DSSP file (Angstrom, degrees, kcal/mol; ACC not computed):
  #  RESIDUE AA STRUCTURE BP1 BP2  ACC     N-H-->O    O-->H-N    N-H-->O    O-->H-N    TCO  KAPPA ALPHA  PHI   PSI    X-CA   Y-CA   Z-CA
    1    1 A X              0   0    0      0, 0.0     0, 0.0     0, 0.0     0, 0.0   0.000 360.0 360.0 360.0 140.0   60.0   -4.8   96.7
    2    2 A X        -     0   0    0      1,-0.1     2,-0.3     3,-0.0     3,-0.0  -0.250 360.0-102.4 -64.3 152.9   61.4   -6.3   99.8
    3    3 A X        -     0   0    0      1,-0.1    -1,-0.1     0, 0.0     2,-0.1  -0.564  41.4-111.4 -71.2 130.5   63.8   -9.4   99.9
    4    4 A X        -     0   0    0     -2,-0.3     2,-0.5     1,-0.1    -1,-0.1  -0.404  31.2-137.8 -59.5 138.6   62.0  -12.6  100.8
    5    5 A X        -     0   0    0     -2,-0.1     2,-0.8    -3,-0.0     3,-0.1  -0.910   4.0-135.7-110.6 133.3   63.1  -14.0  104.2
    6    6 A X     >  -     0   0    0     -2,-0.5     4,-1.6     1,-0.2     5,-0.1  -0.712  17.0-167.2 -81.7 112.9   63.7  -17.6  104.9
    7    7 A X  H  > S+     0   0    0     -2,-0.8     4,-2.4     2,-0.2     5,-0.2   0.850  84.3  56.1 -64.2 -38.6   62.0  -18.3  108.2
    8    8 A X  H  > S+     0   0    0      1,-0.2     4,-2.8     2,-0.2     5,-0.2   0.937 108.0  49.1 -65.1 -45.2   63.6  -21.6  108.8
    9    9 A X  H  > S+     0   0    0      1,-0.2     4,-2.4     2,-0.2     5,-0.2   0.924 112.7  47.3 -66.4 -36.8   67.1  -20.0  108.5
   10   10 A X  H  X S+     0   0    0     -4,-1.6     4,-1.6     1,-0.2    -1,-0.2   0.919 113.9  49.0 -69.7 -37.4   66.2  -17.2  110.9
   11   11 A X  H  X S+     0   0    0     -4,-2.4     4,-2.5     2,-0.2    -2,-0.2   0.939 113.2  44.6 -62.0 -52.3   64.7  -19.7  113.3
   12   12 A X  H  X S+     0   0    0     -4,-2.8     4,-2.5     1,-0.2    -1,-0.2   0.857 111.6  52.4 -65.5 -38.1   67.7  -22.0  113.2
   13   13 A X  H  X S+     0   0    0     -4,-2.4     4,-1.8    -5,-0.2    -1,-0.2   0.839 109.0  50.9 -64.6 -31.5   70.2  -19.1  113.5
   14   14 A X  H  X S+     0   0    0     -4,-1.6     4,-2.2    -5,-0.2    -2,-0.2   0.907 109.8  51.0 -78.5 -41.0   68.2  -17.9  116.7
   15   15 A X  H  X S+     0   0    0     -4,-2.5     4,-3.0     2,-0.2     5,-0.2   0.955 110.0  50.3 -53.0 -52.0   68.4  -21.5  118.2
   16   16 A X  H  X S+     0   0    0     -4,-2.5     4,-2.5     1,-0.2     5,-0.2   0.906 109.9  48.5 -59.4 -42.4   72.2  -21.6  117.6
   17   17 A X  H  X S+     0   0    0     -4,-1.8     4,-2.0     2,-0.2    -1,-0.2   0.921 114.0  46.9 -69.4 -39.5   72.7  -18.3  119.2
   18   18 A X  H  X S+     0   0    0     -4,-2.2     4,-2.6     2,-0.2    -2,-0.2   0.928 112.8  50.9 -64.8 -45.5   70.6  -19.3  122.3
   19   19 A X  H  X S+     0   0    0     -4,-3.0     4,-2.6     1,-0.2     5,-0.2   0.897 109.2  48.3 -65.1 -41.5   72.4  -22.5  122.4
   20   20 A X  H  X S+     0   0    0     -4,-2.5     4,-3.0    -5,-0.2     5,-0.2   0.915 112.4  50.6 -59.9 -43.4   75.9  -20.9  122.3
   21   21 A X  H  X S+     0   0    0     -4,-2.0     4,-2.6    -5,-0.2    -2,-0.2   0.932 110.5  48.5 -64.9 -42.3   74.8  -18.5  125.1
   22   22 A X  H  X S+     0   0    0     -4,-2.6     4,-3.0     2,-0.2    -1,-0.2   0.912 112.0  48.6 -65.7 -43.9   73.6  -21.3  127.2
   23   23 A X  H  X S+     0   0    0     -4,-2.6     4,-2.8     2,-0.2     5,-0.2   0.909 109.4  53.5 -66.5 -38.3   76.9  -23.3  126.7
   24   24 A X  H  X S+     0   0    0     -4,-3.0     4,-1.7    -5,-0.2     5,-0.2   0.973 109.6  48.8 -60.0 -49.8   79.0  -20.3  127.5
   25   25 A X  H  X S+     0   0    0     -4,-2.6     4,-2.2    -5,-0.2     5,-0.2   0.948 112.9  47.8 -49.5 -49.4   77.0  -19.9  130.8
   26   26 A X  H  X>S+     0   0    0     -4,-3.0     4,-4.7     1,-0.2     5,-0.8   0.961 107.2  53.3 -58.8 -51.3   77.5  -23.4  131.6
   27   27 A X  H  <5S+     0   0    0     -4,-2.8     4,-0.5     1,-0.2    -1,-0.2   0.787 111.8  46.2 -61.7 -26.2   81.1  -23.5  130.9
   28   28 A X  H  <5S+     0   0    0     -4,-1.7    -1,-0.2    -5,-0.2    -2,-0.2   0.843 118.3  44.0 -71.9 -38.2   81.7  -20.6  133.2
   29   29 A X  H  <5S+     0   0    0     -4,-2.2    -2,-0.2    -5,-0.2    -3,-0.2   0.909 135.1   9.4 -70.2 -51.2   79.5  -22.2  135.8
   30   30 A X  T  <5S+     0   0    0     -4,-4.7    -3,-0.2    -5,-0.2    -2,-0.1   0.704 101.8 100.2-109.9 -19.8   80.7  -25.7  135.7
   31   31 A X      < -     0   0    0     -5,-0.8     2,-0.4    -4,-0.5    -4,-0.0  -0.118  49.9-150.3 -72.1 160.7   83.8  -25.9  133.5
   32   32 A X        -     0   0    0      3,-0.0     5,-0.0     2,-0.0    -2,-0.0  -0.980  25.9-111.1-127.7 142.7   87.4  -26.1  134.3
   33   33 A X     >  -     0   0    0     -2,-0.4     4,-2.0     1,-0.1     5,-0.2  -0.176  28.3-110.7 -67.0 162.6   90.2  -24.7  132.2
   34   34 A X  H  > S+     0   0    0      1,-0.2     4,-2.9     2,-0.2     5,-0.2   0.882 119.2  58.4 -65.6 -34.6   92.6  -27.0  130.4
   35   35 A X  H  > S+     0   0    0      1,-0.2     4,-2.4     2,-0.2    -1,-0.2   0.953 107.9  46.5 -54.7 -52.7   95.4  -25.9  132.8
   36   36 A X  H  > S+     0   0    0      2,-0.2     4,-2.0     1,-0.2    -1,-0.2   0.849 112.7  49.2 -60.6 -36.5   93.3  -27.1  135.7
   37   37 A X  H  X S+     0   0    0     -4,-2.0     4,-2.5     1,-0.2     5,-0.2   0.963 112.4  47.3 -61.9 -54.2   92.5  -30.4  134.1
   38   38 A X  H  X S+     0   0    0     -4,-2.9     4,-1.9     1,-0.2    -2,-0.2   0.844 109.9  53.4 -57.9 -36.2   96.1  -30.9  133.2
   39   39 A X  H  X S+     0   0    0     -4,-2.4     4,-2.8     1,-0.2    -1,-0.2   0.916 110.7  47.0 -68.6 -41.7   97.3  -30.0  136.8
   40   40 A X  H  X S+     0   0    0     -4,-2.0     4,-2.1    -5,-0.2    -2,-0.2   0.894 110.4  51.2 -67.3 -32.1   94.9  -32.5  138.3
   41   41 A X  H  X S+     0   0    0     -4,-2.5     4,-2.0     2,-0.2    -1,-0.2   0.881 111.5  49.3 -63.9 -37.9   96.0  -35.2  135.9
   42   42 A X  H  X S+     0   0    0     -4,-1.9     4,-2.2     2,-0.2    -2,-0.2   0.881 110.8  50.6 -73.2 -44.5   99.7  -34.5  136.8
   43   43 A X  H  X S+     0   0    0     -4,-2.8     4,-1.9     2,-0.2    -2,-0.2   0.868 111.4  46.1 -61.7 -37.6   98.9  -34.7  140.5
   44   44 A X  H  X S+     0   0    0     -4,-2.1     4,-2.5     2,-0.2    -2,-0.2   0.902 111.6  52.0 -73.9 -40.9   97.0  -38.0  140.2
   45   45 A X  H  X S+     0   0    0     -4,-2.0     4,-2.4     2,-0.2    -2,-0.2   0.887 110.6  48.2 -65.6 -41.7   99.7  -39.5  138.1
   46   46 A X  H  X S+     0   0    0     -4,-2.2     4,-3.2     2,-0.2     5,-0.2   0.899 110.0  52.3 -62.6 -44.2  102.4  -38.4  140.7
   47   47 A X  H  X S+     0   0    0     -4,-1.9     4,-2.5     2,-0.2    -2,-0.2   0.935 110.4  48.4 -57.0 -49.0  100.3  -39.8  143.6
   48   48 A X  H  X S+     0   0    0     -4,-2.5     4,-2.4     2,-0.2    -2,-0.2   0.914 110.6  49.7 -56.4 -46.7  100.1  -43.1  141.7
   49   49 A X  H  X S+     0   0    0     -4,-2.4     4,-1.8     2,-0.2    -2,-0.2   0.929 111.4  50.6 -57.6 -50.1  103.9  -43.2  141.0
   50   50 A X  H  X S+     0   0    0     -4,-3.2     4,-0.9     1,-0.2     3,-0.3   0.914 111.5  47.7 -59.3 -41.4  104.7  -42.5  144.7
   51   51 A X  H  X S+     0   0    0     -4,-2.5     4,-0.8     1,-0.2     3,-0.5   0.889 111.8  49.0 -63.2 -42.8  102.4  -45.2  145.9
   52   52 A X  H  < S+     0   0    0     -4,-2.4    -1,-0.2     1,-0.2    -2,-0.2   0.736 107.5  54.9 -65.5 -22.9  103.8  -47.6  143.5
   53   53 A X  H  < S+     0   0    0     -4,-1.8    -1,-0.2    -3,-0.3    -2,-0.2   0.677 107.0  51.6 -85.2 -17.9  107.3  -46.7  144.5
   54   54 A X  H  < S+     0   0    0     -4,-0.9    -2,-0.2    -3,-0.5    -1,-0.2   0.560  86.4 105.4 -91.8  -8.9  106.5  -47.4  148.2
   55   55 A X     <  -     0   0    0     -4,-0.8     2,-0.2    -3,-0.1     3,-0.0  -0.426  66.4-132.1 -68.7 147.6  105.0  -50.9  147.5
   56   56 A X        -     0   0    0      1,-0.1     2,-0.1    -2,-0.1    -1,-0.1  -0.592  23.3 -95.8 -98.0 163.2  107.1  -53.8  148.5
   57   57 A X              0   0    0     -2,-0.2    -1,-0.1     1,-0.1     0, 0.0  -0.462 360.0 360.0 -73.7 150.3  108.0  -56.9  146.5
   58   58 A X              0   0    0     -2,-0.1    -1,-0.1    -3,-0.0    -2,-0.0   0.375 360.0 360.0-115.4 360.0  105.6  -59.7  147.4
């Protein structure tokens, strides 16, 4: 006799797989890597420091 199948477990596993595939697609389409985010953050910090260094005393 065949082993009974839990349909809820099968359905949830299928939904998880579809969700992960969708997330992977979106991360490639819209995401940026950690190195890119860190580089942007460093550039913004440097620009802010440079601007603050050029400000005069009031």
